[in-house]
VMD Tcl script that draws the C-alpha trace (Angstrom):
set ca {
  {-71.99 11.84 -43.70}
  {-70.15 10.13 -46.58}
  {-67.77 13.11 -46.76}
  {-66.82 12.59 -43.11}
  {-66.11 8.91 -43.77}
  {-64.02 9.82 -46.82}
  {-62.01 12.36 -44.79}
  {-61.54 9.83 -42.00}
  {-60.33 7.20 -44.47}
  {-58.07 9.78 -46.14}
  {-56.23 10.33 -42.83}
  {-56.66 6.91 -41.26}
  {-55.11 4.81 -44.05}
  {-51.76 6.69 -44.16}
  {-51.67 6.76 -40.36}
  {-52.07 2.99 -40.14}
  {-49.40 2.46 -42.82}
  {-46.94 4.71 -41.01}
  {-47.59 3.01 -37.70}
  {-46.72 -0.38 -39.25}
  {-43.29 0.77 -40.52}
  {-41.49 0.13 -37.20}
  {-42.97 -3.38 -37.12}
  {-41.57 -4.08 -40.58}
  {-38.14 -2.75 -39.58}
  {-38.06 -4.93 -36.47}
  {-38.94 -8.01 -38.53}
  {-36.25 -7.14 -41.07}
  {-33.63 -6.70 -38.33}
  {-34.57 -10.02 -36.75}
  {-34.24 -11.77 -40.13}
  {-30.76 -10.33 -40.71}
  {-29.70 -11.41 -37.21}
  {-30.82 -14.97 -37.98}
  {-28.72 -14.91 -41.15}
  {-25.69 -13.76 -39.17}
  {-26.16 -16.66 -36.75}
  {-25.79 -19.17 -39.58}
  {-22.11 -18.38 -40.10}
  {-20.06 -21.56 -40.24}
  {-16.33 -22.37 -40.10}
  {-14.99 -25.64 -41.53}
  {-11.41 -26.94 -41.67}
  {-10.47 -29.67 -44.12}
  {-9.08 -30.58 -47.53}
  {-10.41 -28.43 -50.40}
  {-11.41 -30.44 -53.47}
  {-12.93 -29.72 -56.87}
  {-16.71 -30.10 -56.94}
  {-19.03 -31.87 -59.36}
  {-19.94 -28.72 -61.29}
  {-17.99 -25.76 -62.66}
  {-17.32 -23.17 -59.97}
  {-18.25 -25.61 -57.22}
  {-15.88 -27.04 -54.63}
  {-16.17 -29.33 -51.64}
  {-14.49 -29.76 -48.31}
  {-14.61 -32.66 -45.90}
  {-14.46 -31.26 -42.41}
  {-12.61 -32.77 -39.50}
  {-15.98 -34.00 -38.21}
  {-16.47 -36.07 -41.39}
  {-19.16 -33.85 -42.92}
  {-18.79 -32.90 -46.59}
  {-19.73 -29.32 -47.49}
  {-20.44 -27.89 -50.94}
  {-18.59 -24.59 -51.39}
  {-19.14 -21.60 -53.65}
  {-17.75 -18.09 -53.56}
  {-17.69 -14.94 -55.62}
  {-15.22 -13.13 -53.37}
  {-12.67 -15.88 -52.57}
  {-10.62 -17.66 -55.24}
  {-11.15 -21.25 -54.13}
  {-9.57 -22.79 -57.24}
  {-6.13 -21.58 -56.12}
  {-6.32 -23.79 -53.01}
  {-7.41 -27.17 -54.41}
  {-5.56 -29.93 -52.54}
  {-4.67 -27.62 -49.64}
  {-5.71 -27.96 -46.01}
  {-7.80 -24.80 -45.41}
  {-10.19 -23.21 -42.96}
  {-13.18 -21.59 -44.67}
  {-15.80 -19.35 -43.13}
  {-19.12 -18.50 -44.71}
  {-22.86 -18.68 -44.48}
  {-24.99 -21.73 -45.07}
  {-27.32 -21.48 -48.02}
  {-30.69 -23.06 -48.55}
  {-31.64 -24.67 -51.82}
  {-35.04 -25.13 -53.35}
  {-36.49 -28.65 -53.40}
  {-35.81 -28.92 -57.15}
  {-32.15 -27.96 -56.69}
  {-31.77 -30.46 -53.83}
  {-33.28 -33.24 -55.93}
  {-31.05 -32.45 -58.93}
  {-27.94 -32.19 -56.73}
  {-28.88 -35.40 -54.93}
  {-28.92 -37.30 -58.23}
  {-25.45 -35.97 -59.13}
  {-24.11 -36.79 -55.66}
  {-25.55 -40.30 -55.70}
  {-23.70 -40.90 -58.94}
  {-20.49 -39.75 -57.25}
  {-21.39 -41.63 -54.04}
  {-20.69 -38.76 -51.64}
  {-23.32 -37.13 -49.46}
  {-23.17 -33.41 -48.95}
  {-24.08 -32.11 -45.50}
  {-24.89 -28.54 -46.61}
  {-23.80 -25.74 -48.93}
  {-21.56 -22.92 -47.77}
  {-21.07 -19.54 -49.44}
  {-17.45 -18.80 -48.53}
  {-16.56 -15.30 -47.36}
  {-13.02 -15.97 -46.10}
  {-10.34 -18.63 -46.47}
  {-7.18 -19.29 -44.46}
  {-4.63 -21.82 -45.73}
  {-3.53 -24.21 -42.99}
  {-1.16 -26.35 -45.08}
  {-0.19 -26.71 -48.75}
  {-1.06 -30.41 -48.61}
  {-3.82 -32.46 -47.09}
  {-2.93 -34.89 -44.33}
  {-4.46 -38.30 -44.84}
}
mol new
graphics top color blue
foreach p $ca { graphics top sphere $p radius 0.5 }
foreach p [lrange $ca 0 end-1] q [lrange $ca 1 end] { graphics top cylinder $p $q radius 0.2 }
display resetview
């Protein structure tokens, strides 16, 4: 009797695992679609940020965005009117608290962070 249970378990466990693979793929696809939905485009004046490698932009709607990028050279466009496109990023609570202290010292509130994937220069100067 115990041999039958062992044989059943030997075949049942891999079968259950294989049947759950499509469920995992569907969940993974849904998560990547949610990430794609969080793409954001902002037009405004590109400025140097509080930290090295960090920049900011104040959009036409008045919201200030923190910008970072590994693929776009943002430092070449400081002081230019630009349109940036990228994905919003989420910070841990500790990062938000630390960044909030730095921002309070500089008295500007950041709406969200954006990882820039493309940049289009609108003008070489910012209109005030």
